[in-house]
C-alpha positions in Angstrom: 18.0 11.8 5.6 18.4 14.5 8.5 15.8 17.0 6.3 13.6 14.1 6.3 13.4 13.4 9.8 13.2 16.9 10.8 10.6 17.8 8.6 8.4 14.9 10.1 9.1 16.1 13.6 8.0 19.3 12.5 4.6 18.1 10.9 4.3 16.0 14.1 4.2 19.3 16.4 1.9 21.3 14.2 -0.5 18.4 14.1 -0.5 18.0 17.7 -0.1 21.6 18.0 -3.5 22.2 15.9 -5.3 19.8 18.6 -5.4 22.6 21.0 -7.5 25.1 18.8 -11.1 24.1 19.0 -12.3 23.7 15.5 -16.0 23.0 14.3 -15.3 19.4 12.9 -16.2 15.7 13.4 -14.1 13.1 14.8 -11.6 10.6 13.4 -13.1 7.6 12.5 -13.4 4.8 15.3 -11.9 1.5 14.1 -12.9 -2.0 15.9 -10.2 -4.5 15.3 -9.9 -8.0 16.5 -6.3 -8.7 17.0 -6.7 -9.8 20.4 -9.2 -12.8 19.4 -12.1 -10.1 20.6 -13.8 -6.9 18.9 -11.9 -3.7 20.5 -11.5 -0.1 19.8 -8.2 0.2 18.3 -7.1 2.8 20.7 -8.0 0.3 23.9 -5.8 -2.3 22.4 -2.3 -2.0 24.3 -0.4 -3.0 20.6 1.2 -1.6 17.8 -1.6 -1.8 15.3 -1.8 -0.4 12.0 -5.9 -0.5 10.9 -6.9 0.1 7.0 -10.8 0.4 6.7 -12.6 -0.8 3.7 -13.6 3.0 2.4 -9.9 4.2 3.2 -8.4 1.4 1.2 -11.2 2.4 -1.5 -10.3 6.1 -1.6 -6.3 5.2 -1.5 -6.5 3.2 -4.3 -4.8 0.4 -2.3 -5.3 -2.9 -4.3 -2.5 -5.3 -2.4 -0.3 -6.0 0.5 2.2 -4.2 -1.3 0.6 -0.8 -1.0 -0.6 -1.6 2.6 3.4 -2.0 3.6 4.1 1.6 1.6 1.8 3.2 3.8 2.5 1.4 7.2 5.0 2.6 9.3 7.6 -0.2 10.2 6.2 -2.6 7.6 7.5 -3.7 4.6 6.9 -6.2 1.6 9.0 -7.7 -1.3 7.1 -7.7 -4.4 9.4 -9.9 -6.4 6.6 -11.2 -8.9 3.1 -12.4 -8.2 4.7 -16.2 -7.9 6.4 -15.5 -4.5 9.7 -14.9 -3.7 11.9 -18.3 -3.5 9.6 -20.3 -3.4 5.9 -19.0 -4.0 5.6 -17.5 -0.6 5.5 -13.9 0.5 7.6 -11.9 2.7 6.5 -9.7 4.9 8.9 -7.8 6.9 8.4 -6.0 10.2 10.6 -4.0 12.4 13.4 -5.1 10.7 13.3 -9.0 11.3 13.8 -9.9 7.7 15.5 -13.1 6.0 15.8 -14.3 2.4 15.6 -17.5 2.2 13.4 -19.9 4.5 9.9 -19.3 6.5 8.5 -15.8 6.4 8.8 -14.0 10.3 5.7 -12.6 9.8 2.7 -14.1 8.0 -0.8 -12.8 6.7 -4.3 -14.4 7.8 -7.6 -14.2 5.8 -10.5 -14.2 8.5 -8.0 -15.5 11.0 -7.4 -18.1 8.7 -3.4 -18.7 7.7 -2.4 -18.1 4.2 0.7 -19.4 3.5 1.0 -18.6 -0.3 1.5 -15.2 -2.2 -1.3 -13.0 -1.7 -0.9 -10.0 -4.2 -3.9 -11.4 -6.4 -6.1 -11.4 -3.4 -9.3 -9.3 -4.3 -9.3 -5.9 -1.9 -12.7 -5.4 -3.2 -13.9 -7.8 -0.5 -11.9 -7.0 1.9 -13.5 -4.9 4.9 -10.6 -4.2 7.2 -6.9 -4.7 7.2 -4.9 -5.1 10.5 -0.9 -4.7 10.8 -0.4 -6.3 14.2 3.4 -5.6 14.9 5.8 -7.3 17.7 5.4 -11.2 17.9 1.9 -12.5 18.3 2.3 -16.2 18.7 0.7 -16.2 21.8 -2.6 -16.0 20.0 -2.0 -16.2 16.0 0.2 -19.0 16.6 3.0 -20.2 14.0 4.9 -18.3 11.9 4.4 -14.7 13.5 7.5 -14.2 15.1 7.9 -10.6 13.9 4.0 -9.8 13.4 0.7 -10.4 11.5 -1.5 -9.1 8.7 -4.9 -10.1 9.0 -7.0 -9.2 6.2 -11.3 -9.4 7.4 -13.3 -10.1 4.3 -16.5 -8.2 4.3 -20.0 -10.0 5.3 -23.3 -9.6 4.1 -25.3 -7.3 6.3 -29.6 -6.5 6.1 -29.1 -3.6 3.9 -28.8 -4.8 0.6 -25.9 -3.5 -1.4 -24.8 -3.9 -4.9 -21.7 -2.2 -6.2 -20.0 -2.5 -9.7 -16.4 -0.8 -9.8 -14.1 -0.3 -12.5 -10.4 1.0 -12.7 -8.8 1.5 -16.0 -5.0 3.2 -15.8 -2.3 3.8 -18.2 -0.3 0.5 -19.6 -3.7 -1.4 -20.6 -4.5 -1.9 -16.7 -8.2 -2.4 -16.4 -9.6 -4.1 -13.3 -13.8 -5.1 -13.2 -15.2 -5.9 -9.4 -19.0 -6.7 -8.8 -20.1 -7.1 -5.1 -23.5 -8.0 -4.0 -24.5 -8.4 -0.7 -27.6 -8.4 1.6 -30.3 -10.8 3.4 -31.9 -13.9 2.6 -33.9 -13.7 5.2 -33.8 -10.6 7.5 -31.5 -11.0 10.4 -31.1 -14.7 10.5 -29.2 -15.5 6.7 -27.1 -13.5 4.8 -24.9 -13.5 1.9 -21.9 -12.2 0.1 -20.9 -12.8 -3.8 -18.1 -11.3 -5.6 -16.6 -11.4 -8.9 -13.4 -10.3 -10.6 -11.2 -9.6 -13.3 -8.4 -7.9 -13.9 -5.7 -7.3 -16.8 -2.4 -5.4 -16.8 -0.2 -5.2 -20.3 3.2 -4.6 -18.3 5.6 -1.9 -19.3 8.9 -2.8 -19.7 10.6 -5.0 -22.6 12.6 -8.0 -23.1 15.6 -6.9 -24.7 15.7 -10.1 -26.9 12.3 -10.3 -28.6 11.0 -6.7 -27.8 8.1 -8.4 -25.6 6.5 -6.7 -23.0 7.0 -8.2 -19.5 5.4 -7.9 -16.4 1.9 -8.5 -17.8 -0.6 -10.1 -15.5 -4.4 -11.6 -15.5 -6.3 -12.6 -12.8 -9.7 -13.6 -12.4 -11.7 -14.0 -8.8 -14.7 -15.6 -7.7 -15.6 -15.5 -3.6 -19.2 -16.7 -2.3 -20.0 -15.9 1.8 -23.1 -17.3 3.5 -23.7 -16.0 7.4 -26.2 -17.6 9.0 -28.0 -16.7 12.5 -31.0 -19.0 13.3 -31.0 -18.3 17.0 -29.4 -15.4 19.3 -27.2 -17.6 20.7 -25.7 -19.1 17.4 -24.1 -17.7 14.3 -21.9 -19.7 11.2 -20.3 -18.2 8.6 -19.2 -20.1 5.3 -16.3 -18.7 3.2 -15.2 -19.9 -0.5 -12.9 -18.6 -2.8 -11.4 -19.2 -6.3 -8.5 -17.6 -8.0 -6.7 -18.1 -11.0 -3.5 -16.0 -11.7 -2.0 -15.8 -15.9 0.8 -13.8 -15.6 3.3 -13.5 -18.6 7.5 -13.3 -17.5 8.1 -11.0 -14.4 9.2 -7.8 -14.8 12.7 -9.0 -13.2 16.1 -7.9 -14.4 19.6 -8.5 -13.8 23.0 -5.7 -13.0 25.9 -7.8 -14.5 29.2 -8.3 -13.7 30.2 -5.4 -15.8 29.0 -2.7 -13.4 30.8 -4.6 -10.6 32.8 -1.6 -8.8 34.3 -3.2 -5.5 36.3 -6.0 -4.4 37.7 -6.4 -8.0 40.8 -8.6 -7.1 38.8 -11.4 -5.5 37.2 -14.4 -7.4 33.6 -13.7 -7.2 33.8 -9.7 -7.6 31.1 -7.5 -5.6 28.8 -4.2 -6.2 28.6 -1.6 -3.6 26.6 0.9 -3.6 23.0 1.8 -5.0 22.0 -0.7 -7.9 21.4 1.0 -11.4 17.5 1.5 -12.0 17.8 -0.4 -15.5 14.8 0.1 -18.1 14.8 -3.4 -19.8 15.4 -7.5 -19.2 17.2 -10.0 -21.0 15.5 -13.3 -21.1 15.1 -16.2 -23.5 11.0 -16.1 -23.1 10.8 -18.1 -26.7 12.3 -21.3 -25.3 9.1 -21.7 -23.1 6.4 -21.2 -25.7 3.2 -21.1 -23.7 4.9 -22.3 -20.2 6.5 -18.9 -19.3 5.3 -16.8 -16.5 2.9 -17.9 -13.8 -0.6 -20.0 -14.1 -2.2 -20.8 -10.9 -5.5 -21.8 -9.3 -5.7 -21.5 -5.8 -9.0 -22.4 -3.6 -9.7 -21.8 -0.4 -12.4 -22.2 2.3 -13.4 -21.2 5.7 -16.1 -21.8 8.1 -16.4 -19.6 11.7 -19.0 -21.0 14.4 -20.1 -19.1 17.4 -22.3 -20.3 20.3 -23.0 -17.9 23.0 -23.7 -20.0 26.6 -24.3 -17.3 28.7 -21.3 -16.6 30.3 -19.0 -18.3 28.1 -18.6 -18.1 24.2 -17.3 -20.9 22.4 -15.7 -20.0 18.7 -13.9 -22.1 16.3 -12.3 -21.8 12.6 -11.6 -23.6 10.5 -9.8 -23.2 6.8 -8.6 -25.2 3.9 -6.3 -23.5 1.0 -4.9 -25.4 -2.0 -2.9 -24.0 -4.5 -1.4 -25.6 -8.2 1.0 -23.3 -9.6 3.1 -23.8 -12.8 6.2 -21.0 -13.0 8.4 -21.0 -16.2 11.3 -18.5 -15.6 14.7 -17.4 -16.8 16.5 -18.0 -14.1 19.8 -16.6 -15.3 18.2 -13.4 -16.9 20.7 -13.5 -20.1 20.6 -14.5 -23.6 23.1 -17.0 -22.8 20.8 -19.8 -21.5 20.7 -21.5 -24.9 24.8 -22.1 -24.6 24.0 -23.5 -21.0 22.0 -25.8 -22.4 18.8 -25.2 -20.6 19.9 -25.7 -17.5 18.6 -22.1 -16.1 15.6 -22.4 -18.0 13.3 -24.2 -15.7 9.0 -24.5 -14.7 8.8 -24.6 -11.4 5.6 -27.3 -10.3 4.3 -26.7 -7.1 1.2 -28.5 -5.4 0.5 -26.7 -1.9 -2.3 -28.2 0.4 -2.9 -26.8 4.0 -5.9 -26.8 6.7 -6.2 -25.6 10.2 -8.7 -25.6 12.7 -8.8 -23.7 16.1 -11.3 -24.0 19.0 -11.4 -21.0 21.5 -13.7 -20.7 24.7 -13.6 -17.3 26.8 -15.8 -16.1 29.6 -17.6 -12.7 29.8 -15.4 -9.7 28.2 -17.5 -7.4 30.6 -16.5 -9.1 34.0 -12.9 -8.3 36.0 -11.2 -11.4 35.3 -11.6 -12.4 31.9 -10.1 -16.1 30.8 -9.5 -17.2 27.3 -8.6 -20.9 26.1 -8.0 -22.9 22.5 -6.5 -25.5 20.9 -4.8 -25.6 17.6 -4.1 -27.7 14.8 -2.4 -27.2 11.4 -1.2 -29.1 8.6 0.7 -28.2 5.5 1.9 -30.2 2.5 3.6 -28.9 -0.5 5.2 -30.8 -3.2 8.0 -29.1 -5.4 10.3 -29.7 -8.3 12.0 -27.7 -11.4 11.6 -29.4 -14.6 14.3 -27.8 -16.3 14.2 -27.0 -20.4 17.4 -29.2 -20.8 15.6 -32.5 -19.6 16.7 -32.8 -16.3 14.3 -32.7 -12.8 15.1 -31.6 -9.8 12.7 -32.9 -7.3 12.9 -31.4 -4.1 10.2 -33.6 -2.3 7.1 -32.6 -0.3 7.9 -30.2 2.2 5.3 -31.0 5.2 4.3 -29.0 8.4 2.5 -30.3 11.4 2.0 -28.1 14.2 -0.6 -28.5 17.2 -0.7 -25.8 20.0 -2.6 -25.1 23.4 -2.9 -21.5 24.5 -4.8 -19.5 27.2 -4.8 -15.7 28.6 -6.0 -14.1 31.7 -6.7 -10.6 31.6 -7.5 -8.8 35.4 -8.6 -5.4 36.0 -7.0 -4.2 39.1 -8.9 -1.2 38.9 -10.9 1.2 36.7 -7.8 2.2 34.9 -4.9 -0.4 35.5 -5.4 -3.5 33.8 -2.9 -7.0 33.3 -2.6 -9.1 30.9 -0.8 -12.9 30.4 -0.9 -15.0 27.5 1.0 -18.1 26.9 1.3 -20.6 23.9 3.1 -23.8 24.2 3.1 -25.7 20.6 4.8 -27.9 18.6 6.1 -28.0 15.3 7.1 -31.1 13.1 9.0 -30.3 10.2 10.0 -32.6 7.4 10.9 -33.3 4.1 9.9 -36.5 2.3 11.5 -37.5 -1.3 10.8 -40.6 -2.5 12.7 -39.7 -5.7 16.1 -39.4 -3.8 15.4 -42.3 -1.0 18.6 -43.6 -2.0 20.6 -40.4 -1.0 17.9 -38.0 1.1 15.4 -40.3 2.7 12.7 -39.0 5.1 13.9 -36.0 7.5 12.1 -34.0 9.7 12.6 -32.8 13.1 10.1 -31.7 16.3 10.3 -27.9 17.7 8.9 -27.6 21.0 8.2 -23.8 22.4 6.7 -21.7 25.1 5.4 -18.0 23.8 4.7 -15.9 26.3 3.6 -12.3 26.3 2.7 -10.1 29.4 0.8 -6.8 29.3 0.4 -4.0 31.7 -2.1 -1.0 30.6 -2.8 2.2 32.1 -5.5 4.3 31.2 -4.4 7.7 33.1 -7.2 9.7 31.6 -10.1 9.1 28.8 -9.1 7.7 26.0 -5.2 8.1 26.8 -3.5 5.1 27.6 0.4 3.9 28.4 0.9 0.6 27.8 4.0 -1.8 28.0 4.2 -5.6 26.6 7.0 -7.9 27.5 6.9 -11.3 24.8 9.3 -14.3 23.9 9.2 -15.2 20.3 10.1 -18.6 18.6 10.3 -19.7 15.4 10.9 -23.0 14.4 13.7 -24.3 12.2 14.5 -25.0 8.7 14.9 -28.2 6.3 17.4 -27.0 3.4 16.0 -30.1 1.1 18.1 -29.5 -2.2 19.1 -33.2 -2.8 22.3 -31.9 -4.2 23.5 -29.9 -0.7 25.8 -31.1 1.5 24.1 -33.6 4.1 25.8 -31.4 7.0 24.1 -28.4 5.5 20.8 -29.8 6.0 19.2 -28.0 9.1 19.1 -24.6 10.4 18.1 -24.2 14.3 15.0 -22.5 15.7 15.3 -19.0 16.0 14.3 -16.9 19.2 13.5 -13.4 20.6 13.0 -11.3 23.3 10.5 -8.4 23.0 10.2 -5.4 24.7 7.9 -2.2 24.1 6.8 0.5 25.9 3.9 2.8 24.2 1.2 5.0 24.4 -2.3 5.7 22.5 -4.1 9.2 22.6 -7.3 10.1 21.2 -7.4 14.1 21.9 -9.3 17.6 21.0 -12.9 15.9 21.2 -11.9 12.4 18.9 -10.8 14.5 16.1 -6.7 13.5 16.8 -5.1 10.5 17.3 -1.3 10.2 18.4 0.0 7.0 19.1 4.0 6.2 19.8 5.6 3.1 20.6 9.5 2.2 21.3 10.8 -1.2 21.3 13.9 -3.5 22.1 14.2 -7.2 20.1 17.0 -9.5 21.4 17.0 -11.9 18.9 19.3 -15.2 18.5 20.1 -17.6 15.9 18.5 -15.6 12.8 18.1 -18.0 9.8 19.9 -16.4 7.0 21.3 -17.2 3.8 24.7 -18.0 3.1 26.5 -19.4 -0.1 28.5 -22.4 -0.9 29.4 -24.5 -4.1 28.2 -28.2 -5.0 30.6 -30.6 -6.0 30.6 -29.7 -9.7 31.8 -26.1 -8.6 28.3 -24.6 -8.9 27.1 -22.2 -6.4 24.3 -22.8 -4.2 22.5 -20.6 -1.5 21.1 -22.2 2.2 19.7 -21.2 5.3 22.1 -21.0 8.3 22.1 -19.3 11.7 23.2 -16.0 12.3 24.5 -15.8 16.2 22.7 -12.7 17.5 21.0 -9.4 16.2 19.4 -6.5 18.1 16.5 -4.2 16.7 15.6 -1.3 18.4 13.0 1.2 17.3 10.1 3.9 17.5 6.8 3.9 15.5 4.8 7.2 15.7 1.1 7.8 14.1 -0.9 10.8 14.4 -3.9 12.1 12.1 -5.7 15.4 12.8 -9.3 16.4 11.6 -8.5 20.6 11.0 -12.2 21.3 10.1 -14.6 20.1 8.0 -12.4 20.3 5.1 -9.1 19.2 5.9 -7.2 15.8 7.2 -4.0 15.1 7.3 -1.5 12.3 9.3 1.8 11.2 9.3 3.7 7.8 10.5 7.1 7.2 11.0 9.3 4.6 11.8 12.6 3.6 12.9 13.8 0.1 12.6 17.5 -0.1 13.8 18.3 -3.7 13.3 21.7 -4.9 13.5 23.9 -7.6 13.7 25.8 -8.2 17.3 27.6 -11.4 17.0 27.3 -13.3 13.6 30.7 -14.3 11.6 30.6 -15.3 8.1 33.7 -17.1 7.1 33.1 -17.9 3.1 32.6 -13.9 1.9 33.1 -11.5 4.5 36.6 -13.0 5.5 37.6 -12.4 1.9 35.9 -8.9 2.0 37.7 -7.8 5.4 41.0 -9.6 4.8 40.5 -11.9 7.5 38.1 -10.7 9.3 34.9 -12.6 9.1 32.5 -11.0 11.6 29.5 -8.2 10.1 28.8 -7.1 13.3 27.1 -3.7 13.3 25.9 -4.4 9.7 21.8 -3.6 9.0 20.0 -6.9 8.5 18.8 -7.4 4.5 16.0 -6.5 3.1 14.3 -4.0 5.6 14.4 -0.1 5.7 16.0 1.7 8.6 13.8 4.7 8.1 10.2 4.8 6.9 7.6 7.4 6.7 4.6 8.5 5.4 2.2 11.6 5.1 -1.5 12.1 3.7 -3.6 15.1 3.2 -7.0 14.9 2.3 -9.2 18.2 1.3 -12.8 18.2 0.4 -15.6 20.8 -0.8 -18.9 21.1 -1.9 -19.8 21.1 -5.6 -23.5 21.8 -5.8 -25.2 19.1 -3.7 -22.1 16.6 -4.4 -18.8 16.4 -2.6 -15.3 16.3 -4.1 -12.0 15.8 -2.6 -8.2 16.1 -3.2 -5.8 13.3 -1.4 -2.2 13.4 -1.3 -0.4 10.4 0.0 3.6 10.1 0.4 5.6 6.8 1.3 9.5 6.7 1.9 11.6 4.0 2.8 15.2 4.4 2.8 17.9 1.6 1.3 17.3 -1.9 1.6 20.7 -4.3 1.4 20.6 -6.8 -0.6 22.7 -9.4 2.1 24.5 -9.1 5.3 27.9 -7.3 3.9 25.8 -4.0 3.0 27.5 -3.3 -0.2 24.7 -3.6 -2.8 21.6 -2.2 -1.9 18.3 -0.4 -3.7 18.4 3.2 -3.0 16.0 5.0 -1.2 12.4 5.4 -2.6 9.5 7.9 -2.6 6.3 7.5 -3.8 3.4 10.2 -4.0 0.1 9.4 -5.1 -2.7 12.1 -6.2 -6.2 11.7 -6.2 -9.1 14.0 -7.2 -12.3 12.4 -6.6 -16.1 13.2 -6.9 -19.3 11.7 -5.2 -22.7 12.4 -7.2 -25.4 10.5 -5.7 -24.9 6.8 -6.5 -21.6 7.5 -8.6 -17.9 7.6 -7.0 -15.8 8.6 -9.7 -11.8 9.3 -9.3 -8.7 10.2 -11.5 -5.7 9.4 -9.9 -1.9 9.5 -10.5 0.6 6.8 -8.9 4.3 7.0 -8.5 3.5 11.1 -9.6 7.7 11.6 -9.7 8.5 8.1 -11.3 10.4 6.8 -8.9 12.1 3.5 -10.1 13.3 2.1 -6.8 13.6 -1.4 -6.7 11.4 -2.9 -3.8 14.4 -5.3 -2.9 17.6 -6.8 -4.5 19.4 -10.0 -4.4 22.4 -11.3 -4.5 23.3 -13.3 -7.7 25.4 -14.6 -10.3 26.2 -13.8 -13.9 26.2 -16.3 -15.6 26.3 -14.8 -19.2 29.9 -13.5 -18.1 31.6 -16.5 -16.8 35.3 -15.7 -16.2 38.3 -18.4 -16.1 39.3 -20.3 -13.3 42.6 -21.5 -12.8 44.7 -18.7 -11.4 45.6 -18.2 -7.2 43.0 -16.0 -6.7 39.8 -17.3 -9.1 38.9 -20.6 -8.1 35.2 -20.3 -9.3 34.4 -18.6 -13.1 30.9 -17.2 -11.4 30.8 -13.9 -10.6 28.5 -11.7 -8.5 25.7 -10.0 -10.3 22.6 -8.7 -9.0 18.7 -9.5 -9.7 15.9 -7.0 -8.7 12.1 -6.4 -9.6 11.7 -3.6 -11.8 9.2 -0.8 -10.3 5.9 0.2 -11.1 6.2 3.3 -13.4 4.5 6.4 -13.2 0.8 5.8 -13.7 -2.5 7.5 -14.8 -6.0 6.4 -14.2 -9.5 6.5 -13.7 -11.9 4.8 -11.2 -15.9 4.6 -11.4 -18.2 2.8 -8.6 -22.0 2.7 -9.1 -23.5 1.6 -5.7 -27.5 0.2 -6.4 
């Protein structure tokens, strides 16, 4: 690890030193972002932001948010399967602020509308830009942005007609075809964008019980956009999207209790160290018939309206999302499901409906004092139940969220170089669960959480294209309801979380635009972190639920540097230190057993988050007659992720190398790529689990439960060689 950090440091010095040399080269592309609800150059925004343009997404071969996370310092993403993790939602982790169950600490938005569902099959061919904004963003983005926000901005129509047909074919029966068309309906006043996609993947790993492949995927997507500009003062954009996923059994596996190598004398046992990289799974797929895997249909719609009233601009953004999901899965991932009477063969059935609307008013962006004000409404309803193949159904009722907020900001230029900004949001979140089927034991339960989320920023442009900034922000995350009707009522609620965040950074564009150097350091004081712990139901079965840790601190450094050496060579690197650890947290059930009585996990790293992350890229291009060829290398590193707060079992370090050889020929773009060149099989996450196949007898003084620890994790994507072709006409 020290070697890698030293190599990155040396690389940074070389890149910055190279900036001092005068070269005949172009400038690094200027990226415009909307991280503060207005269009700004990314180098002018006093926040830590990593942005990917459509051209970069295509060239790198980034196909989903998981790929984005591998090349973004300080951002990681769980990829258990496309159903989501423990309930159909995605789990972005920014700056080590992780969780295992419960609501996400960072959220994904599409065109500024919350996308509160698994996003792994969202078609990136329609994405114009991805912005990863680090640090609490509640002041402007609202709920569920405790650690940051990821905003996907989709493509719109233009006056220049464009039709693009793209194809990707790769090993393991992977294929994807996209057709995108956009252009004017009436020049300058009406524009359209239309897109269709078909994607399929055959899988790589096999199920040992029937030799079938697992991890197969199939998706169909249709997207439409209409933009109207009937006058110079009014713009309307309407978006509609449909997606259908039909996936097989997830490529997840179980490291059973026979691997356990520590704490063997206690009832549950444990595993310490890097989990084994298994190459198969054991699932009773034949029990499900056609119900195995994911069957998901999702709709999204949004409308953005904007009025220019001279000195004022009024904007509204309204969105709706609906997803119907059936997900059949073998919970225990063993051949023992039949012996257990179908208890662990389940079909999760969910229906998620949510809508939001936001109204913004801001003053002239060119004035010395700039004001912004807004109101926000959000409602979410999600019905969820599990139909078990033994005939039993566990209905967890309807999860309900009602949120409203008022917010605003004032920015003041104190001089030509110094600007101060104050942002503030007041929000009310009513979180509830309504379970009519269990009214006798579990009536409607709900709680209301109210919060203030301020952020103060001061930035100083001490030279042309160079800035130093500092921010202080308060983050808040509403409480959580453990809705399992079989859970003890005393464990029903987890309290809301709070954090104080301090960040100091600098952004620099050097060498006539050929070098960018951005650095930030931060400190987070985080209280009442929502994490999982375990207990037993009255019949002795284990159960996980969300509880609060005492206090956690996160401190870190983030670095991004890129440089154009000459007309042929561009390179860059990124690094993040995310040192997030518990300061005060007592876990009496297991930690006290591990230590012989001490329940404290103080000093341990937060689970499911890498302490060190790094990425490097290099691109070299050359002429081939009248055409252009290039070769590109992308490398990413992520240090181990711990399965739980005890810091015993972990994923190991991940090293990924992607290569691509490309050729631009007139209207064609051709590419040959290799993903995961070294065939690194490190899992993206590890989940503490139970071995239901190897149940041990109870009865002696040490063994009060027959369930012994095992560890579940997704099997990583193997090395893959493929070909891409794009035709633009």
